[in-house]
C-alpha positions as CSV (number, residue, x, y, z in Angstrom):
1,M,37.4,9.1,6.3
2,I,33.9,8.8,4.2
3,S,32.8,11.9,3.5
4,T,28.7,13.0,3.9
5,R,28.1,12.8,0.2
6,F,29.1,9.5,-0.5
7,Q,28.0,7.9,2.9
8,N,24.4,9.9,1.6
9,K,24.8,8.4,-1.7
10,I,25.5,4.7,-0.5
11,F,22.3,5.3,1.9
12,I,19.8,6.6,-1.0
13,I,21.1,3.7,-3.2
14,T,20.5,1.0,-0.2
15,I,16.8,2.8,0.7
16,L,15.9,1.9,-3.2
17,L,17.5,-1.6,-3.6
18,I,15.6,-2.3,0.3
19,G,12.3,-1.0,-1.4
20,V,12.5,-3.2,-4.7
21,L,13.9,-6.1,-3.1
22,L,10.7,-6.1,-0.3
23,Y,7.9,-5.0,-2.4
24,Y,8.9,-6.8,-5.7
25,P,6.3,-9.6,-5.3
26,I,3.5,-6.6,-5.4
27,L,4.3,-6.7,-9.5
28,K,2.3,-10.2,-9.7
29,N,-0.3,-8.6,-8.2
30,N,-4.1,-8.1,-9.7
31,F,-6.1,-5.7,-9.4
32,V,-8.4,-5.5,-5.7
33,Y,-11.7,-3.7,-4.5
34,D,-11.7,0.1,-5.3
35,D,-9.2,-0.9,-8.0
36,Y,-12.5,-1.6,-9.8
37,Y,-14.1,1.6,-9.4
38,T,-10.9,3.9,-10.1
39,I,-9.3,2.4,-12.9
40,V,-10.3,-0.7,-14.1
41,G,-14.0,0.2,-14.1
42,N,-14.1,3.8,-14.1
43,P,-14.6,5.7,-17.8
44,I,-14.0,9.1,-16.9
45,I,-10.3,8.4,-16.2
46,Q,-10.0,5.8,-19.0
47,T,-10.9,8.4,-21.4
48,D,-10.3,11.8,-20.4
49,N,-6.7,13.1,-19.5
50,N,-8.5,17.1,-19.0
51,P,-7.2,18.0,-15.3
52,I,-9.9,20.9,-15.5
53,H,-12.8,18.1,-15.8
54,Y,-11.2,16.7,-12.4
55,F,-11.9,19.7,-10.5
56,T,-15.6,19.9,-11.8
57,N,-16.6,16.2,-12.0
58,P,-17.0,15.2,-8.0
59,A,-17.8,11.1,-9.6
60,A,-15.0,11.4,-11.5
61,Y,-12.1,9.9,-9.0
62,Y,-14.9,6.6,-8.1
63,N,-16.8,5.4,-10.2
64,R,-20.3,4.7,-8.1
65,L,-23.5,5.8,-7.8
66,G,-23.8,8.0,-5.1
67,Y,-20.2,7.9,-3.7
68,N,-19.2,11.4,-4.5
69,H,-17.5,12.1,-1.2
70,N,-13.8,11.8,-2.2
71,Y,-12.9,15.1,-4.1
72,R,-9.1,14.3,-4.9
73,P,-8.6,16.5,-8.3
74,I,-5.1,16.3,-9.1
75,G,-5.1,12.5,-7.8
76,A,-7.9,11.6,-10.2
77,W,-6.2,13.1,-12.8
78,I,-2.4,11.6,-12.4
79,L,-4.5,8.4,-12.4
80,S,-6.0,9.1,-15.8
81,L,-2.6,10.5,-17.2
82,E,-1.3,7.2,-15.8
83,F,-4.1,5.7,-17.6
84,S,-2.5,6.3,-20.9
85,Y,0.4,4.6,-20.2
86,F,-0.4,1.8,-18.7
87,Q,-3.5,0.7,-19.8
88,F,-5.1,-2.2,-17.9
89,N,-1.8,-3.3,-16.6
90,P,-1.4,-3.7,-12.8
91,E,2.1,-4.3,-12.6
92,Y,3.1,-1.2,-14.1
93,Y,0.9,0.4,-11.9
94,H,2.6,-1.9,-8.8
95,A,6.0,-0.8,-10.3
96,L,5.2,3.1,-10.0
97,S,4.2,2.6,-6.2
98,I,7.3,0.7,-5.5
99,I,8.9,3.8,-7.0
100,L,7.2,6.8,-5.1
101,H,7.7,4.3,-1.7
102,A,11.3,4.6,-2.1
103,F,11.0,8.2,-3.3
104,N,9.1,9.0,0.0
105,A,11.7,7.4,1.9
106,I,14.6,9.4,0.5
107,I,12.7,12.7,1.1
108,L,12.5,11.1,4.8
109,F,16.1,11.1,4.6
110,F,16.9,14.1,3.7
111,I,14.3,15.3,6.4
112,F,15.7,13.4,9.2
113,S,19.2,14.5,8.5
114,N,18.5,17.8,9.2
115,F,16.9,17.3,12.5
116,F,19.5,14.8,13.8
117,N,23.3,14.9,13.8
118,K,24.3,11.2,12.9
119,P,23.2,10.6,9.3
120,V,23.1,6.9,10.1
121,Y,19.7,8.1,12.5
122,A,17.7,9.6,9.3
123,F,19.2,6.1,7.5
124,L,17.5,4.2,10.3
125,G,14.1,6.7,10.4
126,S,14.0,6.8,6.6
127,L,14.2,2.1,6.7
128,I,11.9,2.2,8.9
129,F,9.6,4.3,7.3
130,L,10.1,1.5,4.1
131,I,9.8,-1.6,5.7
132,H,6.9,-1.4,8.3
133,P,4.3,-3.4,7.7
134,V,1.4,-0.3,7.7
135,Q,3.0,0.8,4.8
136,T,1.6,-2.8,2.7
137,E,-1.6,-1.2,2.3
138,A,-0.7,2.3,0.6
139,V,1.8,0.8,-1.7
140,S,0.1,-2.5,-2.9
141,W,-3.3,-0.6,-3.5
142,A,-3.4,0.9,-7.0
143,T,-6.2,2.8,-5.9
144,E,-4.3,4.4,-3.1
145,Q,-1.5,6.2,-5.5
146,T,-3.0,9.1,-4.8
147,L,-2.3,9.0,-0.7
148,L,1.5,7.8,-2.1
149,W,1.8,11.1,-4.6
150,G,-0.3,13.6,-1.8
151,T,3.1,12.5,0.2
152,M,5.6,12.9,-1.9
153,F,4.4,16.2,-2.7
154,I,3.8,17.2,1.3
155,L,7.2,16.5,2.4
156,L,8.7,17.5,-0.6
157,T,7.3,20.8,0.6
158,A,8.2,20.2,4.2
159,L,11.8,19.4,2.9
160,L,12.1,23.0,1.2
161,I,10.7,25.1,3.9
162,I,13.4,23.4,6.5
163,N,15.8,24.3,3.9
164,K,14.9,27.2,3.2
165,E,18.1,28.7,4.2
166,K,20.2,26.5,2.6
167,I,18.4,25.7,-1.1
168,P,18.7,28.3,-4.4
169,K,15.3,30.7,-4.8
170,K,14.7,29.0,-7.8
171,I,14.4,25.3,-6.4
172,Y,12.8,26.6,-3.1
173,Y,10.1,28.2,-4.5
174,L,8.8,25.0,-6.1
175,Y,7.5,24.3,-2.1
176,I,4.7,26.7,-3.6
177,P,3.4,24.3,-6.1
178,F,4.0,20.9,-4.0
179,A,1.9,22.4,-1.8
180,F,-0.8,22.9,-3.8
181,L,-0.3,19.6,-5.6
182,S,-0.3,18.0,-1.6
183,V,-3.8,19.4,-1.1
184,L,-5.1,18.6,-4.1
185,A,-4.2,14.8,-5.1
186,K,-5.7,13.9,-1.4
187,D,-8.0,15.1,1.0
188,Q,-5.7,14.0,4.4
189,F,-3.7,16.6,3.6
190,V,-5.7,19.6,4.1
191,I,-3.5,19.8,7.0
192,L,-0.6,21.1,5.6
193,P,-0.4,24.7,7.1
194,I,-1.1,23.3,10.6
195,L,1.9,20.7,10.1
196,V,4.3,23.7,8.5
197,I,3.3,25.5,11.9
198,A,3.9,22.8,14.2
199,A,7.4,21.8,12.7
200,L,8.4,25.8,12.9
201,W,7.0,25.9,16.4
202,F,8.7,23.5,17.9
203,L,12.4,23.7,15.6
204,K,12.3,27.5,16.9
205,A,12.0,29.2,13.8
206,D,11.0,33.1,13.5
207,F,7.7,33.0,12.0
208,K,8.1,36.4,11.0
209,K,10.4,35.0,7.9
210,Y,8.3,32.1,6.8
211,F,5.4,34.4,6.6
212,A,4.8,33.5,3.2
213,E,5.3,29.9,3.6
214,I,2.1,29.7,6.0
215,A,0.2,31.6,3.7
216,V,1.1,29.7,0.8
217,T,0.0,26.1,2.4
218,S,-2.8,27.8,4.2
219,S,-3.8,29.4,1.2
220,A,-3.6,25.6,-0.8
221,T,-6.2,24.3,2.1
222,I,-8.2,27.6,1.7
223,L,-9.0,26.6,-1.9
224,Y,-9.6,23.3,-1.5
225,I,-11.9,23.8,0.9
226,I,-13.6,26.5,-1.3
227,L,-13.5,23.7,-4.6
228,R,-15.4,21.1,-2.6
229,A,-17.6,23.3,-1.2
230,I,-18.6,24.5,-5.0
231,I,-18.5,21.0,-6.4
232,I,-19.4,18.7,-3.5
233,G,-21.2,20.9,-0.9
234,S,-20.7,19.1,1.9
235,F,-17.6,17.9,4.0
236,V,-19.0,14.7,5.8
237,T,-19.5,11.0,4.4
238,Q,-22.2,10.2,6.7
239,Q,-24.6,13.0,8.8
240,E,-24.3,11.4,12.0
241,A,-21.4,11.3,14.8
242,W,-19.6,7.8,15.4
243,G,-22.0,6.3,18.7
244,G,-24.4,9.5,18.4
245,G,-22.3,12.3,19.8
246,N,-19.0,14.1,20.4
247,Y,-17.8,11.9,23.3
248,P,-18.7,8.6,22.5
249,T,-17.2,9.5,19.1
250,F,-13.9,10.8,21.3
251,L,-14.0,7.9,23.2
252,T,-14.0,5.5,20.5
253,M,-11.4,7.5,18.5
254,S,-9.1,7.9,21.5
255,N,-9.0,3.6,21.6
256,V,-8.6,3.9,17.8
257,F,-5.2,6.1,18.7
258,A,-4.4,3.5,20.6
259,K,-4.9,0.7,18.5
260,Y,-2.9,3.0,15.6
261,L,-0.3,2.7,18.0
262,S,-0.3,-0.9,18.7
263,L,-0.1,-1.7,15.2
264,I,2.9,1.0,14.9
265,I,4.7,-1.0,17.4
266,K,3.6,-4.6,16.4
267,G,3.7,-4.7,12.9
268,G,-0.2,-6.2,12.6
269,P,-2.2,-8.6,12.8
270,L,-3.4,-5.9,9.9
271,T,-6.9,-6.2,7.8
272,I,-8.5,-4.4,5.3
273,N,-11.5,-4.0,7.2
274,Y,-12.2,-2.8,10.2
275,D,-15.7,-2.2,10.4
276,D,-16.0,-4.3,13.7
277,F,-13.9,-2.1,15.3
278,P,-16.0,-1.3,18.4
279,V,-18.3,2.3,19.1
280,T,-17.5,3.1,22.9
281,T,-20.4,5.2,24.8
282,N,-18.9,4.0,28.3
283,L,-15.6,5.1,30.1
284,S,-14.1,1.2,30.2
285,P,-11.0,0.4,31.8
286,Q,-9.7,-0.3,28.5
287,T,-10.7,3.2,27.4
288,L,-9.7,5.0,30.2
289,L,-6.0,3.4,29.3
290,S,-6.6,4.7,25.6
291,V,-7.9,8.6,27.4
292,L,-4.3,8.5,29.3
293,I,-2.2,7.4,26.9
294,V,-3.9,9.9,24.1
295,I,-3.4,12.4,27.1
296,S,0.4,11.7,27.4
297,F,1.3,12.3,24.0
298,M,-1.1,15.6,24.5
299,A,0.9,16.5,27.7
300,A,4.1,15.5,25.4
301,L,4.1,18.2,22.8
302,I,4.1,21.0,26.1
303,I,7.2,18.7,28.5
304,F,9.3,17.9,25.7
305,K,8.9,21.6,23.7
306,K,12.1,23.5,25.4
307,R,14.0,20.2,26.6
308,A,13.5,17.8,23.4
309,P,11.7,19.8,21.2
310,L,12.4,17.2,18.2
311,I,10.0,14.3,20.6
312,S,7.6,17.4,20.8
313,L,7.6,17.8,16.9
314,G,7.0,14.1,15.8
315,V,3.9,13.9,18.3
316,A,2.9,16.5,16.6
317,W,3.4,15.5,13.2
318,F,1.4,12.2,14.0
319,F,-1.7,13.6,15.1
320,V,-1.6,16.5,13.0
321,T,-1.7,14.3,9.8
322,L,-4.4,11.9,11.7
323,L,-6.6,15.3,12.3
324,T,-8.6,14.5,9.2
325,V,-9.7,10.7,9.9
326,T,-10.4,11.6,13.1
327,N,-13.8,12.3,12.6
328,F,-13.9,15.9,14.2
329,P,-15.5,17.9,13.7
330,F,-17.1,16.2,10.2
331,P,-17.5,12.1,10.7
332,L,-16.4,9.8,7.7
333,N,-17.8,6.7,7.2
334,S,-14.8,5.2,8.6
335,L,-13.2,4.9,12.0
336,M,-9.4,3.5,11.3
337,N,-7.5,2.1,8.2
338,E,-3.6,1.4,7.8
339,R,-3.4,3.9,5.0
340,F,-4.7,7.1,7.3
341,L,-0.8,5.8,9.0
342,Y,1.1,6.2,5.9
343,P,1.9,9.9,6.5
344,A,2.0,9.6,10.1
345,L,4.5,7.2,10.9
346,P,6.7,9.2,10.5
347,G,6.2,11.3,13.2
348,I,6.4,8.3,15.8
349,I,9.6,7.8,14.1
350,I,11.0,11.4,14.9
351,V,9.6,10.3,18.6
352,V,12.0,7.2,18.4
353,L,15.0,8.2,17.2
354,S,15.0,11.3,19.5
355,L,14.6,9.3,22.9
356,V,17.8,6.8,21.1
357,M,19.7,9.9,20.6
358,L,19.3,11.2,23.9
359,I,19.7,8.0,25.9
360,E,22.8,6.9,24.1
361,K,24.2,10.4,25.1
362,R,24.0,8.7,28.4
363,I,25.4,5.6,27.7
364,N,27.9,6.6,26.0
365,I,29.3,8.3,29.5
366,W,30.3,4.2,29.9
367,N,33.1,5.1,26.7
368,R,33.9,8.3,28.8
369,P,37.5,8.9,31.0
370,P,36.2,9.0,34.5
371,E,36.8,12.8,34.7
372,N,34.6,13.4,32.1
373,R,31.4,10.8,33.5
374,H,29.4,13.5,34.3
375,P,26.1,13.6,32.5
376,E,25.8,17.7,33.0
377,Q,28.9,18.0,30.9
378,N,28.6,18.7,26.7
379,G,24.8,18.7,27.3
380,G,24.2,15.6,28.8
381,S,21.4,16.6,31.3
382,R,19.0,18.2,28.3
383,G,15.7,16.5,28.9
384,F,16.3,15.1,32.7
385,K,16.3,15.9,35.2
386,N,19.5,16.0,38.2
387,G,17.3,12.8,39.8
388,F,17.4,10.7,36.9
389,N,20.6,11.7,36.5
390,N,21.9,10.8,40.2
391,R,20.1,7.1,39.8
392,F,21.6,6.6,36.6
393,L,24.8,7.1,37.6
394,A,24.8,4.8,40.6
395,S,23.9,2.2,38.3
396,L,27.0,2.3,36.8
397,R,28.8,2.7,39.0
398,M,27.4,-0.4,40.5
399,T,27.8,-1.8,37.1
400,K,32.2,-1.2,37.7
401,K,32.3,-2.7,40.3
402,L,30.5,-5.8,39.4
403,F,32.6,-5.7,35.9
404,P,35.7,-3.9,36.6
405,Q,37.2,-4.8,33.9
406,F,34.7,-2.6,31.8
407,S,36.2,0.5,34.0
408,N,38.0,2.3,31.8
409,G,35.6,2.9,28.9
410,P,38.7,4.1,26.1
411,S,40.4,0.9,26.5
412,L,37.6,-0.6,25.0
413,P,37.7,-1.7,21.2
414,F,34.1,-0.4,20.4
415,R,31.3,1.6,22.1
416,P,28.8,-0.8,23.7
417,S,26.0,1.6,23.1
418,S,26.4,1.6,18.8
419,L,26.5,-1.9,19.6
420,I,23.9,-2.5,21.3
421,L,21.7,0.2,19.0
422,T,22.7,-1.5,16.0
423,A,21.7,-4.7,17.4
424,L,18.2,-3.6,18.4
425,F,17.3,-1.5,15.1
426,A,18.7,-4.6,13.0
427,S,16.0,-6.9,14.9
428,L,13.5,-4.7,14.7
429,L,14.3,-4.3,10.5
430,I,14.1,-7.8,9.9
431,Y,10.9,-8.3,12.2
432,Y,9.2,-5.7,10.4
433,G,10.8,-6.6,6.4
434,I,9.6,-10.0,7.1
435,N,6.2,-8.9,8.7
436,T,5.8,-7.2,5.5
437,R,6.6,-9.5,3.0
438,N,3.8,-12.0,4.7
439,R,1.6,-9.4,4.2
440,L,2.3,-8.3,0.4
441,Y,1.4,-12.2,-0.5
442,D,-2.3,-11.5,1.0
443,W,-2.6,-8.6,-1.4
444,R,-2.0,-11.2,-4.8
445,D,-5.5,-11.3,-5.5
446,E,-9.2,-10.9,-3.1
447,E,-9.2,-14.1,-2.3
448,N,-5.9,-14.1,-0.7
449,L,-7.2,-9.9,1.0
450,W,-10.3,-10.9,2.1
451,N,-9.9,-14.8,3.6
452,S,-6.8,-12.8,5.5
453,A,-9.4,-10.8,6.5
454,L,-12.4,-12.9,7.3
455,K,-9.8,-15.6,10.1
456,L,-8.7,-12.2,11.8
457,S,-12.5,-10.4,11.5
458,P,-15.3,-13.0,11.1
459,N,-18.0,-10.0,10.1
460,V,-20.1,-9.3,7.3
461,R,-18.7,-7.7,4.6
462,N,-15.1,-9.9,5.1
463,W,-17.2,-12.7,4.8
464,T,-19.5,-11.2,1.9
465,N,-16.2,-10.4,0.0
466,Y,-14.5,-13.6,0.2
467,I,-17.6,-15.3,-1.3
468,R,-17.1,-13.0,-4.1
469,A,-13.8,-13.5,-5.0
470,L,-14.3,-17.4,-4.3
471,S,-16.9,-16.5,-7.4
472,I,-14.1,-14.5,-9.7
473,N,-11.8,-17.3,-9.4
474,G,-14.5,-19.8,-10.1
475,K,-14.2,-21.7,-7.2
476,D,-18.1,-22.1,-7.2
477,E,-18.4,-25.6,-4.9
478,E,-16.0,-23.5,-1.7
479,A,-18.3,-20.5,-2.6
480,A,-21.2,-22.0,-1.7
481,R,-19.8,-24.3,1.2
482,V,-18.6,-20.5,2.6
483,A,-22.2,-19.1,2.3
484,I,-23.6,-22.2,3.7
485,D,-21.7,-22.8,6.6
486,G,-20.3,-19.2,7.1
487,G,-22.3,-18.9,10.4
488,A,-21.1,-21.6,12.1
489,Q,-17.5,-21.2,10.4
490,Y,-16.9,-17.7,11.1
491,G,-19.3,-16.4,13.9
492,S,-22.6,-15.2,14.5
493,F,-23.5,-12.4,12.0
494,N,-26.7,-10.7,14.0
495,Y,-27.7,-8.9,11.4
496,Y,-26.9,-11.3,7.9
497,V,-27.9,-14.6,9.8
498,D,-31.4,-15.5,11.1
499,D,-30.4,-17.5,14.6
500,I,-29.1,-20.4,11.7
501,K,-32.3,-21.9,11.7
502,S,-33.1,-24.8,9.2
503,R,-36.6,-24.1,6.7
504,F,-38.8,-26.8,5.2
505,N,-36.3,-28.6,2.5
506,L,-38.7,-28.7,-1.3
507,Y,-35.8,-31.5,-2.2
508,P,-34.6,-34.2,0.2
509,D,-31.8,-34.3,-1.9
510,V,-30.7,-31.1,-0.9
511,P,-28.7,-30.0,1.9
512,T,-30.9,-28.0,4.2
513,V,-29.6,-24.1,3.7
514,N,-29.6,-22.0,6.6
515,D,-31.8,-19.0,6.7
516,V,-29.6,-16.4,5.5
517,K,-31.1,-13.0,5.0
518,D,-32.3,-12.0,1.8
519,A,-29.0,-10.6,0.0
520,Q,-26.8,-13.9,0.7
521,A,-29.8,-16.7,-0.1
522,V,-29.5,-13.8,-3.8
523,R,-25.7,-14.6,-3.9
524,L,-26.1,-18.2,-2.7
525,A,-28.8,-19.1,-5.5
526,I,-26.5,-17.4,-8.1
527,I,-23.6,-19.6,-7.1
528,Y,-25.8,-22.7,-7.5
529,S,-27.1,-21.2,-10.9
530,R,-23.1,-20.9,-12.5
531,M,-23.4,-24.3,-11.0
532,K,-25.9,-25.1,-13.2
533,K,-27.4,-26.7,-9.5
534,F,-30.7,-25.3,-10.4
535,R,-33.0,-26.6,-7.9
536,E,-30.7,-26.2,-5.1
537,A,-30.8,-22.4,-5.6
538,E,-35.0,-22.8,-6.2
539,A,-34.9,-24.7,-2.6
540,V,-32.6,-21.2,-1.1
541,L,-34.9,-18.7,-2.9
542,K,-38.5,-20.4,-2.8
543,P,-39.1,-19.7,1.4
544,R,-37.8,-16.6,0.7
545,L,-40.5,-15.1,-1.7
546,R,-42.9,-13.2,-0.2
547,I,-45.1,-9.9,-0.9
548,I,-43.4,-8.1,-2.7
549,N,-43.4,-4.3,-1.6
550,N,-39.7,-3.6,-1.1
551,S,-36.4,-3.9,-3.2
552,N,-35.3,-6.7,-1.1
553,S,-38.4,-9.2,-1.8
554,R,-38.1,-7.5,-5.2
555,R,-34.3,-9.2,-5.9
556,V,-35.5,-12.3,-4.5
557,A,-38.1,-12.8,-6.8
558,I,-36.1,-12.0,-9.9
559,T,-33.0,-14.6,-9.4
560,L,-35.8,-17.3,-8.6
561,S,-37.3,-15.8,-12.1
562,D,-34.2,-16.0,-14.0
563,I,-33.8,-19.4,-12.3
564,Y,-36.8,-20.4,-13.9
565,L,-36.0,-19.0,-17.1
566,K,-32.7,-20.7,-17.5
567,T,-34.9,-24.0,-16.6
568,K,-37.2,-22.7,-19.1
569,D,-40.4,-22.8,-16.7
570,Y,-41.3,-19.6,-18.7
571,D,-45.1,-19.8,-16.3
572,K,-43.2,-19.5,-13.1
573,S,-41.3,-16.8,-14.6
574,I,-44.1,-15.0,-15.8
575,S,-46.0,-15.8,-12.5
576,I,-43.7,-14.6,-10.5
577,L,-43.2,-11.1,-12.5
578,R,-46.5,-10.3,-12.4
579,N,-46.6,-10.8,-8.7
580,I,-43.6,-8.1,-9.0
581,Q,-45.6,-6.0,-10.8
582,K,-48.4,-5.7,-8.6
583,G,-46.2,-5.2,-5.6
584,L,-44.1,-2.6,-7.1
585,R,-43.8,-0.2,-9.8
586,P,-42.5,-2.6,-12.5
587,D,-39.1,-1.1,-14.3
588,D,-37.6,-1.6,-17.5
589,E,-35.4,-4.3,-16.0
590,I,-38.9,-6.2,-14.9
591,L,-40.4,-5.1,-18.2
592,F,-37.3,-6.8,-20.0
593,K,-37.8,-9.9,-18.1
594,F,-41.1,-10.1,-18.8
595,A,-41.6,-9.5,-22.3
596,L,-38.4,-12.3,-22.9
597,S,-40.1,-14.8,-20.9
598,E,-43.4,-14.2,-23.2
599,F,-41.9,-14.1,-26.1
600,L,-39.9,-17.6,-25.2
601,K,-43.4,-19.0,-24.5
602,N,-44.9,-18.0,-27.0
603,G,-42.3,-18.5,-29.6
604,T,-43.9,-14.6,-31.2
605,M,-43.7,-10.6,-30.8
606,N,-47.1,-10.2,-31.4
607,N,-47.8,-9.5,-27.8
608,L,-45.3,-8.0,-27.0
609,E,-46.3,-3.9,-28.4
610,R,-48.1,-3.4,-25.8
611,L,-44.9,-4.5,-23.4
612,S,-42.6,-2.4,-25.5
613,G,-45.1,0.4,-25.2
614,L,-44.0,0.9,-21.3
615,L,-40.2,1.1,-21.3
616,K,-39.1,4.3,-20.6
617,N,-36.4,4.3,-22.1
618,R,-35.9,4.9,-25.6
619,I,-32.7,2.6,-26.2
620,L,-34.2,-0.3,-24.8
621,K,-37.4,-0.1,-26.5
622,K,-35.6,0.2,-29.6
623,M,-33.3,-2.6,-28.9
624,L,-35.8,-5.3,-27.6
625,P,-36.9,-7.6,-30.7
626,T,-33.0,-7.7,-31.5
627,L,-31.8,-8.5,-27.7
628,L,-34.5,-11.2,-27.9
629,L,-33.8,-13.1,-30.3
630,A,-30.5,-12.6,-29.7
631,Y,-31.1,-14.5,-26.4
632,K,-33.1,-17.2,-28.1
633,E,-30.2,-18.0,-30.3
634,K,-27.5,-17.9,-27.3
635,E,-30.1,-20.5,-25.6
636,S,-29.8,-22.9,-29.2
637,G,-25.8,-22.2,-29.3
638,N,-26.1,-20.5,-32.5
639,W,-22.8,-18.5,-31.3
640,K,-22.0,-16.9,-34.7
641,K,-26.2,-14.9,-34.7
642,V,-25.8,-13.9,-31.2
643,S,-23.0,-12.0,-32.4
644,L,-23.8,-10.7,-35.8
645,L,-27.5,-9.6,-33.8
646,L,-25.5,-7.7,-30.6
647,I,-22.5,-6.6,-31.7
648,P,-24.4,-3.6,-33.9
649,T,-26.9,-2.7,-31.9
650,L,-24.6,-2.8,-28.8
651,T,-22.4,-0.6,-30.5
652,S,-24.5,1.8,-32.5
653,N,-26.9,1.9,-29.3
654,P,-24.9,1.3,-26.0
655,M,-26.9,1.2,-22.8
656,A,-26.2,0.8,-19.3
657,V,-30.0,0.1,-18.1
658,L,-29.3,-3.9,-18.6
659,I,-25.8,-5.8,-18.6
660,E,-27.2,-9.2,-19.5
661,P,-26.9,-8.3,-23.3
662,Y,-23.4,-7.8,-23.0
663,L,-23.1,-10.8,-20.7
664,W,-24.6,-12.8,-23.8
665,L,-22.0,-11.4,-26.5
666,G,-19.2,-11.8,-23.9
667,E,-19.9,-15.9,-23.7
668,A,-20.5,-15.5,-27.8
669,E,-17.1,-14.2,-28.7
670,I,-15.6,-16.6,-25.9
671,A,-17.2,-19.6,-28.0
672,Q,-15.7,-18.7,-31.3
673,G,-12.3,-17.9,-29.7
674,K,-12.7,-14.3,-30.0
675,F,-10.7,-13.8,-26.7
676,E,-9.5,-10.1,-27.7
677,S,-13.5,-9.1,-28.5
678,A,-14.8,-10.9,-25.8
679,I,-12.2,-8.9,-23.1
680,Q,-13.9,-5.7,-25.1
681,V,-17.3,-6.9,-23.5
682,H,-16.4,-7.7,-20.7
683,R,-14.6,-4.7,-20.1
684,E,-17.6,-2.3,-21.2
685,I,-19.4,-4.3,-18.8
686,L,-17.1,-3.0,-15.8
687,R,-17.6,0.8,-17.1
688,I,-21.2,0.0,-16.0
689,D,-21.0,-2.0,-12.9
690,P,-17.7,-1.8,-11.8
691,S,-18.9,-4.4,-8.9
692,S,-20.0,-7.2,-11.6
693,T,-19.3,-10.7,-10.4
694,D,-20.0,-12.2,-13.2
695,A,-17.8,-9.4,-16.0
696,R,-14.9,-10.1,-14.0
697,R,-15.1,-14.1,-13.5
698,M,-15.8,-13.9,-17.4
699,L,-12.0,-12.2,-18.1
700,K,-10.2,-14.5,-15.6
701,K,-11.5,-17.0,-17.2
702,I,-10.4,-16.1,-20.9
703,E,-6.7,-14.8,-19.2
704,E,-7.4,-18.8,-18.3
705,L,-8.0,-19.7,-21.9
706,Q,-5.5,-17.4,-22.8
707,K,-2.8,-19.0,-21.5
708,N,-4.1,-22.7,-22.5
709,Q,-3.6,-21.1,-25.7
710,E,0.1,-20.1,-25.3
711,N,0.7,-23.6,-24.0
712,Q,-0.4,-25.3,-26.9
713,N,0.7,-23.2,-29.7
714,Y,4.4,-24.2,-28.1
């Protein structure tokens, strides 16, 4: 007879092995998407390990101007500690994510062991949590380690509280720091006291014995609310409710919950972006069905409270952990995300395992002696009415008549229920495992990630990010093709593509370009510019050149001016910049480009004093002559002189006004074979602008050059 302790050890080792074997492909994955705002391009996380600063600086977690609504002080601080050891090596972050995910599955195994009398149920439940495809976003995305850490802390809190009577006091009181860490690591876990109260309620615990635990978990949530109110001053990420009111929000979120259940059951299809999830204002048949599903789940809380409390607990777990992302009462900037399901999935697993346990009890009547086949014995009817039991017994008697060879249960060499359930669970785990492995490959890099999203949902965001990912990987021809044909190939984007009507083509040998709006026109022109197809770039932008009176028209004009600068058509560049100054108040970027065009046209700085005097940034004003000379040397291919001019200048006077000088320096360092120096320059660009396609593109190029150099050395 195998002891329970030995059996648990086998289960734990199996969970670890399956976790590593299933998720190891992500070790080869790169940083993606928000990783550049939270890790790669975040100067605070890279330089500051003082936890106090993460409590007082709302922008510490996410390096993006005006984007400070994610208050996760402990989560951000943990990322800073990780960066101290892992630096810019994504494989280390991914390895830690695998370990955290497997560890969370092990904690769940022990939690489930308290709920189910068979360890195999707890094992199967933890495997579903480990393998399920909806977990891939949280595990594959380095940024979402805050979610993995927060889940670990909240699960440890729950495990300790559930086992209060079994654990030594010194260990038990660890639930106090774990409770505070969970809430401060991930804002989704402010629901901790509600989850604890729900668990105690449905497990029929004595609330008087757990008053301290409720007080501690509530204190953690109250502390977070106070800190967020002081530091950020807001609990919303957008001001207006979805659909304009609570009723449309309720209808929409009912559809979201139905979608969540669909993803859990089917394991897909999965995407990083659910922006096109429809906002519902009317009670359509589909929405009515979603509302009925939500009401049914709510009803299950009451119906099963006495008869099958674990089902009620599972439903409560699922809904409570999703409370903060329901857009009630505070609207978020997104309706749904797969990662929201990471801490909620155990609730559905508890429901499923509870139902399986109840069904197995009734199926096992088959394997009992005839005199013991009454389901009311040994608690067999718990949770079911006599009518159901009678119908169930009638079906068994009919089966006995049809298959008399199986009439005597004890003669069977196995339990049919066990065999059936084992086959079902094995099939389910294999199905989920295959879907998870396939989904992990979508997270290899941004090109695969956004390509998979675009195939599933042909919307603007997916289209734009896929084009950008292609550009980062140096696939300019394909990026241009997708940008041009995007409307026809991926759908009509009502607010990004204007009826796909053609403009007058200035050059007969240039293919007709769709009338994309300004942002995509600029993006396409930049792609052409990288390919040295300046005539095509001009053809894209010139029809959109108009009176400069807003940011869109300004960006079109500046990009076209840059193209003329590269083609050395300085008069046209100066003319456009003058028009910008007439329409808008000139800023430092425009004044610098104007000074550069004037200098390159005249070859002298004699007439630049007036422009220099208009510059607001003191560092830029001081550096202006050096920057102009550096650009001239760059155009002449004198890379050593470019480095000599820019390295001391940018080192002693770092600036965030312009990233162009850093790009010139990076180009010069690459040309001289100084790859490590070039890497540092482009990482500095990402600290200034984490979204810089040029910086990420050049880092990719440097990586390829280093590999080629290594191959040549061998």
